[in-house]
C-alpha positions, 0 to 999 in steps of 0.5 A, spaced: 741 253 932 743 256 940 749 253 943 745 248 948 751 248 952 750 255 954 744 257 958 738 261 953 737 267 958 745 271 961 749 265 956 753 262 962 758 255 960 751 250 964 751 242 965 748 238 957 742 235 963 742 241 968 735 244 970 736 251 972 741 255 970 746 255 975 747 264 974 741 267 972 736 260 975 733 260 968 728 254 967 733 250 962 727 244 959 730 239 956 725 239 950 727 246 948 730 242 943 726 239 941 724 240 933 721 234 932 721 230 925 724 233 921 721 233 912 724 225 910 720 223 917 713 227 915 714 224 908 716 217 911 710 217 915 706 220 910 707 214 904 707 210 910 700 211 911 698 211 903 701 205 905 697 203 911 701 203 914 706 198 911 713 199 908 711 201 901 713 196 896 715 196 888 708 197 885 706 201 890 712 207 890 712 206 883 705 207 882 706 213 887 712 217 882 707 217 876 703 220 879 708 225 882 711 224 873 705 226 871 702 232 877 708 236 875 708 235 867 703 234 864 
């Protein structure tokens, strides 16, 4: 991952909330550092969708884990 405190164009140090580089004028879009949701957040979202948006109870989680064990080992 690149250094967030440096300009991606010229490598000069920039302020965290700077809109552009003072040296080369490169646009420093703050969204450039957004990597999206992590793998764990995506899996949690998927599991939440399986339970119709609510938190997964013990029975639902046991069924999912049991299904995965059967699927991978048999």
